[in-house]
Wavefront OBJ file of the C-alpha trace (Angstrom):
o trace
v 0.014 -0.102 -0.069
v 1.024 3.765 -0.411
v 1.092 3.931 3.408
v 3.474 0.996 3.789
v 5.699 2.511 1.181
v 5.936 6.122 2.569
v 6.374 4.490 6.207
v 9.184 2.640 4.653
v 10.968 5.521 3.024
v 10.399 7.629 6.281
v 12.107 4.393 8.241
v 14.845 4.261 6.070
v 15.532 7.980 6.404
v 15.218 7.732 9.853
v 17.980 5.083 10.398
v 20.425 7.209 8.061
v 19.798 10.542 9.794
v 18.474 12.140 6.811
v 14.902 14.365 6.359
v 11.938 12.055 6.632
v 10.820 12.865 3.045
v 13.907 12.649 1.419
v 13.975 10.648 -1.919
v 15.505 7.294 -1.927
v 18.226 6.537 -4.518
v 20.680 3.687 -5.372
v 23.356 5.305 -3.202
v 20.865 5.579 -0.246
v 20.344 1.839 -0.304
v 24.349 0.922 -0.557
v 24.415 3.316 2.631
v 21.588 1.359 4.160
v 23.382 -1.684 3.313
v 27.189 -0.541 4.814
v 25.072 0.522 7.985
v 23.259 -2.813 8.505
v 26.563 -4.618 7.976
v 27.894 -2.759 10.696
v 25.540 -3.936 13.271
v 25.794 -7.062 15.806
v 23.833 -10.389 15.079
v 21.388 -9.513 17.392
v 20.948 -5.984 16.225
v 20.510 -7.275 12.546
v 17.734 -9.425 13.805
v 16.157 -6.214 15.343
v 16.760 -4.267 11.885
v 15.099 -6.880 9.879
v 12.278 -7.452 12.283
v 11.666 -3.548 12.252
v 11.517 -3.563 8.322
v 8.570 -6.308 8.808
v 6.749 -4.329 11.267
v 7.039 -1.297 9.020
v 5.613 -2.546 6.004
v 3.434 -5.188 7.464
v 1.775 -3.627 10.513
v -1.717 -5.467 10.764
v -0.362 -9.196 10.101
v -2.497 -11.998 10.210
v -4.799 -13.428 13.024
v -2.688 -15.113 15.734
v -5.478 -17.783 15.601
v -4.237 -19.441 13.117
v -2.887 -23.301 13.336
v 0.077 -25.113 11.481
v -1.566 -27.514 8.879
v -1.095 -31.016 9.264
v -2.624 -32.721 6.249
v -3.420 -36.460 6.172
v -0.340 -38.435 5.144
v -0.977 -40.091 1.535
v 2.399 -41.269 0.675
v 2.794 -42.798 -2.869
v 5.738 -44.735 -3.388
v 6.223 -44.158 -7.044
v 6.505 -40.301 -6.848
v 9.917 -38.533 -5.712
v 9.592 -37.740 -2.155
v 11.641 -35.564 0.352
v 11.484 -34.693 3.908
v 12.786 -31.103 4.368
v 14.328 -30.299 7.588
v 14.264 -26.441 7.861
v 13.897 -23.314 9.626
v 11.411 -21.053 7.466
v 12.507 -17.699 6.948
v 10.124 -14.416 6.106
v 11.786 -13.156 2.806
v 10.585 -9.309 2.315
v 11.273 -7.925 -1.287
v 11.020 -4.278 -2.071
v 11.294 -3.305 -5.558
v 12.171 0.277 -6.470
v 11.397 1.741 -10.050
v 12.687 5.119 -11.413
v 10.727 8.169 -10.306
v 11.012 11.654 -11.157
v 12.868 12.548 -7.818
v 14.799 9.094 -7.480
v 13.363 5.785 -6.738
v 9.856 4.792 -5.861
v 8.490 1.669 -4.524
v 6.825 -0.593 -7.214
v 6.048 -3.237 -4.699
v 6.676 -5.052 -1.446
v 6.091 -8.987 -1.604
v 6.512 -11.240 1.402
v 7.512 -15.138 0.862
v 8.437 -17.871 2.766
v 12.040 -18.842 2.205
v 14.964 -20.478 3.723
v 17.214 -22.990 2.324
v 15.612 -26.630 2.641
v 12.252 -24.507 2.555
v 13.225 -23.431 -0.967
v 14.380 -26.725 -2.003
v 10.887 -28.572 -1.102
v 8.875 -25.404 -2.812
v 10.942 -26.223 -6.267
v 10.511 -30.134 -5.599
v 6.789 -29.719 -5.294
v 6.498 -27.946 -8.444
v 8.537 -30.643 -9.985
v 5.651 -33.071 -9.215
v 7.318 -34.470 -6.258
v 5.890 -34.976 -2.473
v 7.215 -33.633 0.459
v 6.943 -33.661 4.479
v 8.488 -30.426 6.078
v 9.797 -30.686 9.938
v 10.497 -27.543 10.922
v 11.425 -24.769 13.553
v 8.270 -22.757 14.094
v 8.735 -18.951 14.932
v 6.804 -17.888 17.542
v 3.748 -15.297 17.508
v 2.543 -13.437 14.624
v 5.672 -14.255 12.545
v 5.013 -18.259 12.783
v 1.332 -17.460 11.914
v 2.522 -15.644 8.910
v 5.061 -18.163 7.720
v 2.352 -20.961 8.219
v 0.173 -18.901 6.216
v 2.501 -18.475 3.601
v 3.531 -22.476 3.853
v -0.138 -23.477 3.366
v -0.512 -23.320 -0.260
v 2.371 -25.517 -1.230
v 0.344 -28.592 0.075
v 3.162 -30.493 2.199
v 2.084 -34.373 2.724
v 2.566 -33.461 6.541
v 4.020 -30.812 8.425
v 5.523 -31.231 11.716
v 6.277 -28.040 13.677
v 8.836 -27.602 16.821
v 8.054 -24.483 18.272
v 11.058 -22.158 19.165
v 11.364 -18.603 20.720
v 13.196 -16.952 17.851
v 12.409 -16.136 14.209
v 14.137 -15.074 11.350
v 13.494 -12.356 8.928
v 15.840 -11.341 5.725
v 15.107 -8.224 3.494
v 15.884 -7.617 -0.441
v 15.940 -4.382 -1.867
v 15.695 -4.536 -6.027
v 16.648 -1.187 -7.785
v 18.057 -0.480 -11.093
v 19.137 -4.532 -11.542
v 20.802 -4.814 -8.138
v 20.027 -6.637 -5.097
v 21.091 -5.452 -1.880
v 20.431 -8.290 0.529
v 20.144 -7.783 4.487
v 20.627 -11.213 5.794
v 19.828 -11.890 9.601
v 20.997 -14.820 11.661
v 17.832 -15.288 13.529
v 16.887 -15.549 16.987
v 18.734 -18.396 19.199
v 17.200 -21.900 19.106
v 17.143 -23.798 22.302
v 19.133 -27.163 22.851
v 15.743 -28.795 23.907
v 14.275 -27.676 20.864
v 17.202 -29.112 18.611
v 16.621 -32.604 20.606
v 12.930 -32.474 19.894
v 13.380 -32.187 16.553
v 15.756 -34.993 16.224
v 13.346 -36.909 18.372
v 10.389 -36.151 15.767
v 12.870 -36.972 12.710
v 13.397 -40.583 14.524
v 9.608 -41.262 14.239
v 9.021 -39.548 10.758
v 11.867 -41.163 9.025
v 10.926 -45.004 8.974
v 7.313 -44.103 7.686
v 8.626 -42.090 4.267
v 8.458 -44.193 1.255
v 11.415 -46.134 0.054
v 14.091 -44.001 -1.569
v 13.215 -40.600 0.161
v 15.760 -38.168 0.682
v 16.307 -35.733 3.494
v 17.441 -32.227 2.647
v 18.583 -29.431 5.055
v 21.482 -27.002 4.938
v 23.047 -23.578 5.173
v 24.137 -22.437 8.681
v 23.503 -24.236 11.863
v 20.634 -21.702 13.731
v 22.118 -19.830 16.641
v 22.007 -21.868 19.737
v 22.239 -25.172 18.612
v 25.589 -27.169 19.268
v 28.366 -28.097 16.260
v 26.825 -31.699 16.000
v 23.296 -31.021 15.255
v 23.581 -31.550 11.511
v 25.726 -34.467 11.862
v 23.245 -35.923 14.352
v 20.187 -35.403 11.788
v 22.360 -37.172 9.333
v 23.104 -40.115 11.525
v 19.517 -40.552 12.786
v 18.097 -40.492 8.864
v 21.120 -42.855 7.811
v 19.915 -45.331 10.743
v 16.560 -45.273 9.758
v 17.096 -46.108 5.770
v 16.990 -42.236 4.521
v 19.813 -40.531 2.701
v 20.802 -36.959 3.455
v 21.010 -34.194 0.697
v 23.352 -31.469 2.638
v 23.606 -27.749 1.287
v 27.161 -26.547 2.422
v 27.520 -23.223 4.211
v 30.622 -20.727 4.279
v 29.596 -20.287 7.916
v 30.523 -23.511 8.897
v 33.418 -23.956 11.229
v 36.224 -26.703 10.873
v 34.439 -28.498 13.861
v 31.280 -28.555 12.197
v 32.829 -29.704 8.765
v 34.411 -32.515 10.313
v 31.490 -33.793 11.971
v 29.519 -33.571 8.879
v 31.800 -35.364 6.893
v 32.294 -37.978 9.600
v 28.441 -38.613 9.455
v 28.609 -39.428 5.710
v 25.672 -37.548 4.271
v 24.653 -39.129 0.790
v 25.551 -35.776 -1.261
v 26.730 -32.168 -0.493
v 26.524 -29.417 -2.561
v 28.262 -26.195 -2.507
v 29.135 -22.954 -4.474
v 32.476 -22.397 -5.486
v 33.304 -19.912 -2.317
v 31.773 -22.494 -0.257
v 33.958 -25.189 -1.700
v 37.044 -23.054 -1.306
v 36.187 -22.628 2.297
v 35.832 -26.470 2.672
v 39.012 -27.289 0.709
v 41.047 -24.552 2.337
v 42.216 -23.544 -1.149
v 41.921 -19.898 -2.389
v 38.821 -19.618 -4.873
v 41.366 -17.749 -7.449
v 43.137 -21.446 -7.520
v 40.300 -23.289 -8.154
v 38.012 -21.187 -10.410
v 40.002 -21.920 -13.612
v 41.417 -25.455 -12.622
v 38.573 -28.267 -12.780
v 41.034 -30.976 -12.230
v 42.216 -29.301 -8.590
v 38.532 -28.919 -7.882
v 37.772 -32.701 -8.609
v 40.692 -33.682 -6.673
v 39.818 -31.453 -3.544
v 36.341 -32.845 -3.813
v 37.633 -36.737 -3.899
v 39.074 -35.790 -0.408
v 35.512 -35.703 0.792
v 34.157 -38.480 -1.393
v 36.843 -40.840 -0.236
v 35.605 -40.246 3.482
v 32.237 -41.951 2.641
v 30.061 -38.829 1.061
v 28.927 -40.410 -2.146
v 28.275 -37.278 -4.370
v 29.929 -33.803 -4.351
v 28.098 -31.097 -6.530
v 29.918 -27.833 -6.932
v 27.805 -25.016 -8.227
v 29.674 -22.722 -10.735
v 26.869 -20.202 -11.288
v 26.427 -19.253 -14.922
v 29.191 -21.765 -15.841
v 27.072 -24.528 -14.755
v 28.133 -27.397 -12.228
v 30.777 -30.340 -11.429
v 29.419 -33.482 -9.906
v 32.481 -35.645 -8.277
v 32.030 -39.293 -6.946
v 34.885 -41.467 -5.715
v 35.146 -43.033 -9.173
v 33.628 -40.282 -11.589
v 33.337 -36.621 -12.350
v 30.748 -34.979 -14.567
v 30.264 -31.441 -15.891
v 27.091 -29.763 -17.136
v 26.980 -26.724 -18.802
v 24.448 -24.027 -17.643
v 21.694 -22.681 -20.565
v 21.891 -19.214 -21.536
v 18.725 -17.157 -19.846
v 18.003 -13.812 -18.779
v 18.755 -13.373 -15.217
v 16.027 -11.613 -13.220
v 17.392 -13.032 -9.549
v 19.630 -15.534 -8.583
v 18.117 -15.835 -5.365
v 17.291 -19.527 -4.494
v 18.820 -20.797 -7.847
v 21.343 -23.076 -5.713
v 18.056 -24.590 -3.836
v 16.503 -25.205 -7.232
v 19.618 -27.357 -8.227
v 19.326 -29.386 -5.183
v 15.765 -29.971 -5.996
v 16.533 -31.158 -9.507
v 19.017 -33.491 -8.086
v 16.909 -34.906 -5.484
v 14.012 -35.278 -7.696
v 16.186 -37.574 -10.342
v 18.056 -39.364 -7.489
v 14.951 -40.571 -5.938
v 14.613 -44.221 -5.657
v 17.874 -45.108 -6.990
v 19.621 -47.254 -4.250
v 22.562 -48.067 -6.869
v 23.512 -44.586 -8.731
v 25.039 -45.413 -12.344
v 26.970 -42.902 -14.342
v 23.942 -42.720 -16.354
v 21.802 -41.580 -13.713
v 24.291 -39.254 -12.109
v 24.563 -37.372 -15.624
v 20.818 -37.173 -16.216
v 20.267 -35.816 -12.617
v 23.061 -33.162 -13.122
v 21.675 -32.332 -16.395
v 18.199 -31.868 -14.896
v 19.585 -30.131 -11.998
v 21.504 -27.724 -13.572
v 18.819 -26.803 -16.207
v 16.428 -26.313 -13.409
v 18.874 -23.967 -11.524
v 19.372 -21.850 -14.283
v 15.992 -21.500 -15.667
v 15.017 -20.304 -12.193
v 17.195 -17.072 -12.517
v 14.843 -16.091 -14.894
v 11.518 -16.447 -13.062
v 9.999 -13.882 -10.826
v 11.291 -14.508 -7.142
v 7.656 -16.139 -5.937
v 8.063 -18.768 -8.877
v 10.065 -21.766 -9.586
v 10.418 -23.666 -12.959
v 8.105 -26.876 -13.500
l 1 2 3 4 5 6 7 8 9 10 11 12 13 14 15 16 17 18 19 20 21 22 23 24 25 26 27 28 29 30 31 32 33 34 35 36 37 38 39 40 41 42 43 44 45 46 47 48 49 50 51 52 53 54 55 56 57 58 59 60 61 62 63 64 65 66 67 68 69 70 71 72 73 74 75 76 77 78 79 80 81 82 83 84 85 86 87 88 89 90 91 92 93 94 95 96 97 98 99 100 101 102 103 104 105 106 107 108 109 110 111 112 113 114 115 116 117 118 119 120 121 122 123 124 125 126 127 128 129 130 131 132 133 134 135 136 137 138 139 140 141 142 143 144 145 146 147 148 149 150 151 152 153 154 155 156 157 158 159 160 161 162 163 164 165 166 167 168 169 170 171 172 173 174 175 176 177 178 179 180 181 182 183 184 185 186 187 188 189 190 191 192 193 194 195 196 197 198 199 200 201 202 203 204 205 206 207 208 209 210 211 212 213 214 215 216 217 218 219 220 221 222 223 224 225 226 227 228 229 230 231 232 233 234 235 236 237 238 239 240 241 242 243 244 245 246 247 248 249 250 251 252 253 254 255 256 257 258 259 260 261 262 263 264 265 266 267 268 269 270 271 272 273 274 275 276 277 278 279 280 281 282 283 284 285 286 287 288 289 290 291 292 293 294 295 296 297 298 299 300 301 302 303 304 305 306 307 308 309 310 311 312 313 314 315 316 317 318 319 320 321 322 323 324 325 326 327 328 329 330 331 332 333 334 335 336 337 338 339 340 341 342 343 344 345 346 347 348 349 350 351 352 353 354 355 356 357 358 359 360 361 362 363 364 365 366 367 368 369 370 371 372 373 374 375 376 377 378 379 380 381 382 383
């Protein structure tokens, strides 16, 4: 609404000590980004929450309840279990006006790594269950409402005290991302989620995959992801992990020791894992393969390195495949890596023995899906 747009403009100017009615331009947004990056993690959480309250002052009724549809598993349809912390993503798009930039739209979506993977997977025609940390109060209600249209087979919430909100400003073809870490999650909530996983995993169709990833939520122990991987594997469910540059060496070692089925990383994340400068890796695929094999030789079946508009590299202990990305106009790269994981998981479903042919087809489908997603509006993923 016009009221939300004017409130946002006034709020931005207040934060930057500018006159309340001063026009916003690209320089203003860059100054706002610089200010945000100077904040501590708790203050970044407060900042993005303040943006949300400014653009969405009313919200939804707090009487809404998490939706738990009846389970209706069909063994022949690809199936995943997403373990996630859903995030509220606020997208503010600007257009050129006579006195600077004017807000063209303000939109809210449910995001977060594994949540985005499951959304793309469902759009491919697959089935998905969601095991997730549910944010408190009005934020949790709004996220549940945003999740509802995706028709998960089952949703299992674990209530937590903290939520997470990210804000994206889009202006003149550029994206400014204000990413918060979210509030702390208690060790008890982490244990509750893993306990529920132990109950859900045996009920999944044979061949199902568990998807999760990105940073370990604040407040949880270094072994949180490795415990999930181990719990799932002991119940016959393979794990797909999206790597994060935020992982510490202790977290990385525990994850690899737990032996997830496959790990996906972009080039910067892979350089962090391999402890090799990006500059040495980016033009040397043989070194990438050699470094990835250090991981696959420790029991990780598949390692995928996303190379952006250059495609992706898939490495196993015995083989390596490269897929070139199709050329499409880029609207946004947000969520593209999640779509790559969704495509790979969709094609790998049900294959206990993964042959070279299956790997090539899975990689081709995943890369095509990932690249196509960059040419779609933020609220959509390719089918």
